[in-house]
C-alpha positions as CSV (number, residue, x, y, z in Angstrom):
1,M,-101.4,-119.5,3.3
2,K,-103.3,-117.3,3.7
3,H,-101.9,-114.2,2.0
4,A,-98.4,-116.2,2.5
5,A,-100.6,-117.9,-0.2
6,Q,-100.9,-114.4,-2.1
7,I,-97.2,-114.8,-2.6
8,F,-98.0,-118.3,-3.7
9,I,-100.1,-116.6,-6.8
10,A,-97.5,-113.9,-7.0
11,T,-95.1,-115.8,-7.7
12,T,-96.1,-118.9,-9.1
13,L,-97.3,-119.8,-11.8
14,A,-97.3,-122.3,-13.1
15,L,-97.7,-123.6,-14.9
16,G,-96.6,-122.9,-16.0
17,S,-96.5,-125.4,-17.6
18,S,-98.3,-125.7,-17.9
19,A,-100.1,-123.4,-19.7
20,V,-97.0,-121.5,-19.7
21,F,-95.7,-122.2,-22.9
22,A,-95.2,-121.1,-26.4
23,Q,-92.6,-120.9,-28.6
24,S,-90.7,-119.5,-31.1
25,P,-90.8,-121.2,-34.9
26,G,-89.2,-124.3,-34.5
27,M,-87.6,-125.8,-31.2
28,P,-89.8,-124.7,-28.1
29,S,-88.1,-122.6,-25.9
30,G,-88.9,-123.5,-22.6
31,M,-91.5,-126.5,-21.5
32,Q,-90.5,-129.0,-19.5
33,H,-92.2,-132.3,-19.4
34,G,-95.1,-132.1,-17.2
35,M,-96.1,-128.8,-17.5
36,G,-94.3,-126.7,-20.1
37,G,-91.8,-127.6,-18.0
38,G,-88.6,-128.5,-20.2
39,M,-86.8,-125.4,-21.4
40,M,-88.0,-123.2,-18.8
41,R,-85.9,-121.0,-16.8
42,G,-87.5,-120.9,-13.4
43,P,-89.9,-118.8,-11.5
44,A,-87.6,-115.8,-10.9
45,G,-87.5,-115.0,-14.5
46,M,-91.0,-115.2,-14.9
47,L,-91.7,-112.2,-12.5
48,T,-93.4,-108.6,-13.9
49,S,-90.8,-107.5,-12.3
50,Q,-88.0,-108.0,-10.1
51,D,-85.8,-106.7,-7.6
52,A,-83.2,-107.7,-4.8
53,N,-85.6,-109.3,-2.4
54,S,-87.2,-111.2,-5.7
55,P,-84.8,-114.4,-5.0
56,T,-85.9,-114.5,-1.5
57,D,-89.4,-114.5,-1.8
58,M,-89.2,-117.1,-5.3
59,R,-87.8,-119.7,-2.3
60,L,-90.2,-119.1,0.1
61,V,-93.3,-119.3,-2.4
62,M,-91.3,-122.6,-3.8
63,D,-91.3,-124.3,0.1
64,L,-94.6,-123.6,0.6
65,V,-96.0,-125.0,-2.7
66,H,-94.2,-128.4,-1.5
67,N,-95.1,-128.2,1.8
68,N,-99.0,-127.4,1.2
69,T,-100.3,-130.6,2.5
70,K,-98.5,-128.8,5.7
71,L,-100.5,-126.0,5.9
72,R,-104.0,-125.0,6.8
73,R,-105.7,-122.1,5.4
74,T,-109.7,-120.6,5.9
75,V,-111.1,-117.4,4.1
76,T,-113.7,-115.7,5.1
77,H,-115.5,-113.3,2.6
78,L,-116.4,-109.9,4.2
79,P,-118.6,-107.3,2.9
80,D,-115.8,-105.6,1.4
81,G,-112.7,-108.0,1.0
82,I,-111.2,-111.0,2.9
83,K,-109.6,-112.4,6.3
84,T,-107.4,-115.4,5.7
85,V,-106.0,-117.4,8.2
86,T,-103.1,-119.5,7.5
87,E,-101.2,-121.7,9.8
88,S,-99.6,-124.8,10.2
89,D,-98.0,-127.3,13.1
90,D,-94.4,-127.4,11.6
91,P,-92.5,-124.7,13.0
92,K,-90.3,-124.3,9.9
93,V,-93.3,-123.9,7.9
94,A,-95.2,-121.4,10.1
95,Q,-92.2,-119.3,9.7
96,A,-92.4,-119.4,6.5
97,I,-95.7,-118.2,6.6
98,Q,-95.1,-115.6,8.6
99,A,-91.7,-114.5,6.3
100,H,-93.9,-114.6,2.9
101,V,-97.2,-112.3,4.7
102,A,-94.6,-109.7,5.8
103,S,-93.0,-109.7,2.8
104,M,-96.2,-109.4,0.9
105,S,-97.5,-106.7,3.2
106,G,-94.3,-105.0,2.8
107,R,-94.6,-105.2,-1.1
108,L,-98.1,-104.4,-1.1
109,K,-97.1,-100.9,1.1
110,D,-93.9,-99.9,-0.9
111,G,-96.0,-100.7,-4.4
112,K,-93.4,-103.6,-5.7
113,E,-95.2,-106.0,-7.4
114,F,-94.3,-109.5,-7.2
115,N,-96.3,-111.4,-10.0
116,I,-96.0,-114.0,-12.6
117,F,-99.4,-115.8,-13.8
118,S,-102.1,-113.6,-11.4
119,T,-104.3,-111.5,-12.8
120,T,-105.8,-110.0,-10.0
121,L,-102.5,-108.8,-8.4
122,P,-102.0,-105.9,-10.8
123,V,-105.9,-104.5,-9.4
124,I,-104.4,-105.1,-5.9
125,F,-100.8,-103.3,-6.3
126,D,-102.8,-100.5,-8.8
127,N,-105.3,-99.7,-5.9
128,A,-102.6,-100.5,-2.9
129,D,-103.6,-96.5,-1.5
130,K,-107.6,-98.2,-1.0
131,I,-106.9,-101.3,0.6
132,K,-106.5,-101.6,4.6
133,S,-104.4,-104.1,5.8
134,V,-104.6,-105.9,9.2
135,V,-102.0,-108.4,10.0
136,E,-101.6,-110.6,12.9
137,M,-98.9,-113.3,13.4
138,T,-100.0,-116.3,15.4
139,D,-97.7,-119.2,16.8
140,K,-98.5,-121.2,14.0
141,G,-98.2,-118.5,11.0
142,A,-100.3,-115.3,10.3
143,I,-104.0,-113.9,10.4
144,V,-104.8,-111.3,7.5
145,N,-107.7,-108.8,6.8
146,R,-107.7,-106.7,4.1
147,T,-110.7,-104.6,3.0
148,S,-111.3,-101.7,0.4
149,A,-114.5,-99.4,-0.1
150,D,-113.5,-99.8,-3.6
151,A,-116.1,-102.9,-5.0
152,K,-114.0,-103.7,-7.8
153,V,-110.7,-104.3,-5.6
154,A,-113.0,-105.8,-2.9
155,A,-113.6,-108.0,-5.5
156,A,-110.0,-108.4,-6.3
157,L,-109.2,-109.8,-3.2
158,Q,-111.4,-111.9,-3.1
159,A,-110.7,-113.5,-6.4
160,H,-107.1,-113.4,-5.3
161,A,-107.7,-115.6,-2.0
162,A,-109.5,-118.4,-4.6
163,E,-106.6,-118.8,-6.6
164,V,-104.9,-118.9,-3.7
165,S,-106.5,-121.5,-2.1
166,E,-106.0,-123.7,-5.0
167,L,-102.5,-123.4,-4.4
168,V,-102.7,-124.2,-1.0
169,Q,-105.1,-127.5,-1.6
170,E,-103.2,-128.8,-4.5
171,G,-99.4,-127.6,-4.2
172,P,-97.3,-128.7,-7.7
173,T,-100.3,-129.4,-9.7
174,A,-101.9,-125.8,-9.0
175,F,-98.7,-124.5,-9.8
176,H,-98.0,-126.5,-13.2
177,R,-101.3,-125.3,-14.2
178,G,-100.5,-121.4,-13.0
179,L,-97.5,-121.7,-15.2
180,S,-99.4,-123.0,-18.3
181,A,-101.3,-119.9,-18.1
182,R,-98.6,-117.7,-17.5
183,M,-97.1,-119.2,-20.7
184,A,-100.4,-118.4,-22.2
185,M,-100.1,-115.1,-21.5
186,G,-97.1,-114.2,-23.5
187,P,-94.2,-111.6,-22.8
188,D,-96.2,-108.7,-21.2
189,G,-97.8,-111.3,-18.4
190,P,-100.7,-111.0,-16.3
191,R,-101.1,-107.4,-17.2
192,G,-101.0,-107.8,-21.0
193,A,-103.4,-110.6,-20.5
194,M,-106.0,-108.6,-18.1
195,K,-105.7,-105.3,-20.6
196,R,-106.8,-108.3,-23.4
197,T,-109.4,-109.9,-21.6
198,A,-110.7,-106.4,-20.8
199,Q,-110.6,-105.5,-24.5
200,T,-112.1,-108.7,-25.9
201,T,-114.4,-109.5,-22.5
202,K,-112.7,-112.9,-23.2
203,P,-109.7,-114.9,-21.8
204,A,-106.4,-113.6,-23.0
205,V,-105.1,-117.3,-24.0
206,S,-104.6,-117.3,-27.5
207,A,-101.2,-115.7,-27.4
208,S,-100.1,-118.7,-26.4
209,Q,-100.2,-119.8,-29.9
210,S,-99.3,-116.4,-31.3
211,P,-95.9,-115.6,-32.7
212,H,-93.4,-114.0,-30.0
213,T,-95.2,-115.2,-27.0
214,H,-92.0,-117.2,-25.7
215,D,-89.2,-114.7,-25.2
216,H,-89.3,-115.2,-21.6
217,S,-86.8,-115.1,-19.2
218,F,-86.6,-118.0,-16.3
219,S,-83.5,-118.8,-14.8
220,G,-83.5,-121.3,-11.3
221,A,-83.7,-124.5,-13.1
222,D,-82.9,-125.9,-9.4
223,Q,-86.2,-123.9,-8.2
224,W,-87.6,-125.5,-11.2
225,A,-86.9,-128.8,-10.6
226,K,-88.6,-129.0,-7.4
227,V,-91.7,-129.0,-9.7
228,F,-90.9,-130.4,-12.2
229,D,-89.3,-133.9,-11.0
230,D,-92.0,-133.9,-8.3
231,P,-93.0,-137.5,-7.7
232,K,-96.4,-136.6,-7.2
233,R,-96.2,-136.0,-11.4
234,D,-95.4,-139.9,-11.9
235,A,-99.2,-140.5,-10.7
236,W,-100.7,-139.1,-14.0
237,Q,-97.6,-138.7,-16.2
238,K,-96.6,-142.6,-16.0
239,P,-93.0,-142.1,-17.4
240,H,-92.3,-145.9,-16.9
241,E,-95.2,-146.5,-19.2
242,V,-94.6,-144.6,-21.7
243,I,-91.0,-145.6,-22.3
244,Q,-92.0,-149.3,-22.1
245,A,-94.6,-148.4,-24.8
246,L,-91.9,-147.3,-26.7
247,K,-89.7,-150.5,-26.9
248,L,-86.7,-149.4,-27.4
249,K,-83.2,-151.5,-27.9
250,P,-80.6,-150.9,-25.7
251,D,-78.5,-149.1,-27.7
252,A,-81.2,-146.7,-28.9
253,V,-80.8,-142.7,-29.8
254,V,-83.2,-140.5,-28.1
255,A,-83.8,-137.0,-28.4
256,D,-85.9,-135.4,-25.8
257,I,-86.9,-132.1,-27.3
258,G,-87.3,-129.8,-24.3
259,S,-86.1,-131.7,-21.6
260,G,-85.8,-129.3,-18.9
261,T,-84.5,-130.6,-15.7
262,G,-84.1,-134.0,-17.1
263,Y,-87.6,-135.8,-16.1
264,F,-87.5,-137.8,-18.9
265,S,-84.0,-137.8,-20.0
266,V,-83.0,-139.3,-16.9
267,R,-85.5,-142.4,-17.4
268,F,-84.7,-142.7,-20.7
269,A,-80.6,-143.1,-19.8
270,H,-81.3,-146.2,-17.5
271,M,-84.0,-147.9,-20.2
272,V,-80.9,-147.6,-23.2
273,P,-77.9,-148.3,-21.3
274,K,-76.2,-149.0,-24.8
275,G,-77.2,-146.1,-26.3
276,R,-77.2,-142.4,-25.9
277,V,-80.0,-139.4,-24.7
278,Y,-79.7,-136.2,-26.1
279,G,-81.9,-133.9,-23.5
280,L,-82.3,-130.8,-26.4
281,D,-83.2,-127.0,-24.7
282,T,-82.8,-123.4,-26.0
283,E,-82.2,-122.4,-22.4
284,P,-78.7,-122.2,-21.2
285,D,-79.7,-122.8,-17.2
286,M,-81.7,-125.9,-18.0
287,V,-78.8,-127.3,-20.5
288,K,-76.6,-126.9,-17.5
289,Y,-78.6,-128.6,-15.4
290,L,-79.1,-131.7,-17.1
291,A,-75.4,-131.7,-17.7
292,E,-74.4,-131.3,-13.7
293,R,-77.7,-133.9,-12.8
294,A,-76.1,-136.4,-15.4
295,K,-73.0,-136.1,-13.8
296,R,-74.1,-136.1,-10.7
297,E,-76.2,-139.4,-11.0
298,G,-73.3,-141.2,-13.4
299,L,-75.4,-141.4,-16.7
300,N,-72.5,-141.1,-19.0
301,N,-75.2,-141.4,-21.9
302,I,-76.8,-138.3,-21.3
303,T,-75.7,-135.7,-23.3
304,A,-77.4,-132.1,-22.7
305,V,-77.5,-130.0,-25.6
306,Q,-78.0,-126.0,-26.4
307,A,-80.5,-125.5,-29.2
308,K,-81.6,-122.7,-31.2
309,P,-85.0,-122.2,-31.9
310,G,-85.7,-123.6,-35.0
311,D,-83.1,-125.7,-34.9
312,S,-82.9,-128.8,-32.3
313,R,-78.5,-129.4,-33.5
314,L,-79.2,-132.5,-32.3
315,P,-75.8,-134.3,-33.0
316,E,-77.0,-137.5,-35.0
317,K,-79.8,-139.1,-36.0
318,A,-82.6,-140.6,-33.3
319,D,-84.5,-144.0,-33.1
320,V,-86.9,-141.6,-31.5
321,V,-87.8,-137.9,-31.0
322,I,-90.5,-137.6,-28.2
323,L,-92.1,-134.1,-27.3
324,V,-93.7,-134.4,-24.1
325,D,-96.1,-131.1,-23.4
326,V,-94.1,-129.3,-25.8
327,Y,-96.3,-130.1,-29.3
328,H,-98.6,-126.9,-28.5
329,H,-95.7,-124.6,-27.8
330,V,-94.4,-125.1,-31.1
331,E,-95.0,-122.5,-33.7
332,N,-94.7,-123.1,-37.8
333,R,-95.2,-126.7,-36.7
334,E,-95.4,-128.2,-40.1
335,L,-92.1,-126.6,-41.4
336,Y,-90.7,-127.7,-38.1
337,F,-91.4,-131.2,-38.5
338,R,-90.8,-131.3,-41.9
339,Q,-87.5,-130.4,-41.2
340,L,-86.8,-132.8,-38.3
341,Q,-87.6,-135.8,-40.3
342,A,-83.8,-135.6,-41.1
343,S,-82.7,-136.3,-37.6
344,L,-84.6,-139.5,-37.6
345,K,-82.7,-142.9,-38.3
346,P,-84.5,-145.1,-41.3
347,G,-87.7,-146.2,-39.2
348,G,-87.3,-144.0,-36.9
349,R,-90.3,-142.6,-35.1
350,L,-91.8,-139.2,-33.4
351,A,-94.0,-139.3,-30.3
352,I,-96.2,-136.5,-29.3
353,I,-97.4,-136.7,-25.6
354,D,-99.8,-133.6,-24.8
355,F,-102.5,-132.2,-23.0
356,T,-106.1,-133.5,-23.9
357,M,-109.0,-131.0,-24.0
358,D,-111.0,-132.1,-20.8
359,S,-107.9,-132.2,-18.7
360,P,-107.7,-131.0,-15.4
361,Q,-103.7,-130.1,-15.9
362,G,-102.3,-128.4,-18.7
363,P,-102.7,-124.8,-20.0
364,P,-106.2,-123.2,-20.9
365,K,-108.4,-124.7,-23.6
366,A,-108.1,-122.3,-26.1
367,A,-103.7,-122.8,-26.0
368,R,-103.9,-127.0,-26.3
369,I,-104.3,-128.6,-29.8
370,A,-106.7,-131.8,-30.1
371,P,-105.0,-134.9,-31.2
372,E,-107.1,-135.2,-34.3
373,Q,-105.3,-131.4,-35.1
374,V,-101.9,-133.1,-34.4
375,K,-102.2,-136.2,-36.6
376,A,-103.6,-133.6,-40.2
377,E,-100.8,-131.7,-39.5
378,L,-98.0,-134.0,-38.9
379,Q,-99.8,-136.0,-41.9
380,R,-99.1,-132.9,-44.0
381,A,-95.7,-132.6,-42.6
382,G,-95.2,-135.9,-44.1
383,Y,-95.7,-138.5,-41.1
384,A,-98.1,-141.4,-41.1
385,L,-99.8,-142.5,-37.4
386,S,-97.9,-145.3,-36.4
387,E,-99.7,-146.3,-32.6
388,E,-102.1,-144.1,-30.4
389,H,-101.7,-145.4,-27.0
390,G,-104.8,-144.4,-24.4
391,F,-103.3,-145.3,-21.2
392,L,-102.2,-141.5,-19.6
393,P,-105.0,-140.2,-18.0
394,N,-104.7,-136.4,-19.1
395,Q,-102.4,-136.5,-22.1
396,Y,-102.7,-138.5,-25.5
397,F,-100.2,-140.2,-26.9
398,L,-99.6,-140.2,-31.0
399,V,-96.7,-142.3,-32.8
400,F,-95.5,-141.6,-35.9
401,R,-93.2,-142.8,-38.6
402,P,-92.1,-140.8,-41.8
403,G,-94.2,-141.6,-44.6
404,R,-97.6,-140.8,-45.9
405,T,-100.7,-143.4,-45.2
């Protein structure tokens, strides 16, 4: 995606989430399953700034991300910058590349940054007057040369090219990672992360576990659905195996906290035909999307619930409450989960799935929580570990019941 890919980075996250995820005390606000997938509001809302062309640019990015297998991209490091060639044999994808490149080139010229998670783009946009750009549209895409006599800017151009290469090579997987990283940056986004990095000389990812890092705007659930519900996710998320491991009865009540676009909620609904699935999210756009999806797919046993930070607003007690890739976003966890016990039926269970410390997926390692810490926190909150499953390649899967060991 050459510099079309550049927009990738700008507009994508991931991530993220993602990690793209931190939250306010209690109910996590936006982390859809699988990468912070649930409760988020969409890529456009994560942009550091928005304008009338942002939605169009975002759609182009999402299309390119999901057609990454149709992209060919080469990057050549020049002494003072980079040369990228991004093409596709698919005419529609080639057209998207060209539109993307043209838009990003225009944004760079006009100083209209389009960025979600990249810490290199602020440097590039702040020094646009020091960059020489030569863009050539080809029959199948575009060739872009960007150079600068300023060594710092040239290095930023090369670093950004590497970011884009990951998106082109890995598509939605890299997008998830980026979303996670964006959430970990906090409300001030890439620029804030860049400043903190400069001040501490360490990656600015600890913010994902600090207060007030969940106040993001994420609209556009329909766009997020392309990422969160991507079939490729099934290979490592193993949703069927997860649900089977919970051994749910046909009339079970399940609460899916951080339901997002319904990746797990819809699957639960099929497995408990006589029961009820509550998809809980603090983001109105996600709640609306899930309600419409349930109606469209004829799943009358799904109820989308508008939650509030610190209050899941679960309409009835559940047999199972599950959080997938959400635990590490919850603040005041011991208090939150202690109060959550009141939402469980007698014998009810709490299931936690989140990324392992060495997983290639997920938020930055500094934002992750080891399973040992989860066990310790939930024990203090009044839970006892009941089961521990090891079949997920990137995540731990812990099941708890109220009561101390």
